[in-house]
C-alpha positions in Angstrom: 150.3 -35.3 130.5 152.4 -33.3 133.0 153.8 -29.8 132.3 156.5 -28.4 134.5 158.3 -25.1 134.5 162.1 -25.9 134.9 164.9 -23.4 135.3 168.4 -23.6 134.1 168.0 -25.5 130.8 170.2 -23.8 128.1 171.0 -26.5 125.6 170.4 -30.0 124.2 172.7 -31.4 126.8 170.4 -30.0 129.5 167.4 -31.6 127.8 169.2 -34.9 127.7 170.0 -34.7 131.4 166.4 -34.0 132.3 165.2 -36.9 130.0 167.7 -39.3 131.5 166.7 -38.3 135.0 163.0 -39.1 134.4 163.7 -42.2 132.3 165.9 -43.6 135.1 162.7 -44.3 137.0 160.2 -44.6 134.1 162.1 -45.9 131.0 158.9 -45.6 128.9 158.4 -41.9 129.7 158.2 -39.4 126.9 159.9 -36.1 127.6 159.7 -32.9 125.6 161.5 -29.7 126.6 161.2 -26.2 125.2 164.3 -24.1 126.0 162.6 -20.9 125.1 159.8 -21.3 127.6 161.8 -23.4 130.1 158.9 -25.9 130.0 159.2 -29.7 130.2 156.2 -31.8 129.1 156.1 -35.4 130.4 154.0 -38.5 129.6 155.0 -40.7 132.5 153.6 -43.0 135.1 155.5 -41.1 137.8 153.7 -38.8 140.2 154.2 -35.1 139.6 156.1 -34.9 142.9 158.5 -37.7 141.9 159.1 -36.4 138.4 159.8 -32.9 139.9 162.2 -34.3 142.4 164.2 -36.3 139.8 164.5 -33.2 137.6 165.6 -31.1 140.6 168.1 -33.7 141.7 169.6 -33.6 138.1 170.4 -29.9 138.7 167.3 -28.2 137.1 165.0 -26.7 139.7 161.3 -27.1 139.1 159.4 -23.9 139.7 156.0 -23.8 141.2 
């Protein structure tokens, strides 16, 4: 399980965008997001770097 700190998520639409971004490369990925903590938890076969890049490319910067 991978947990990432993601900035800019404010609503369900943001969560959907992050989910679609990850599932575009790993359709079986499970994505959970918490708007209050700005945390995205992933169960995916993608590398942490690839998942982070996909989320960032969708417009939601991943913080280190």
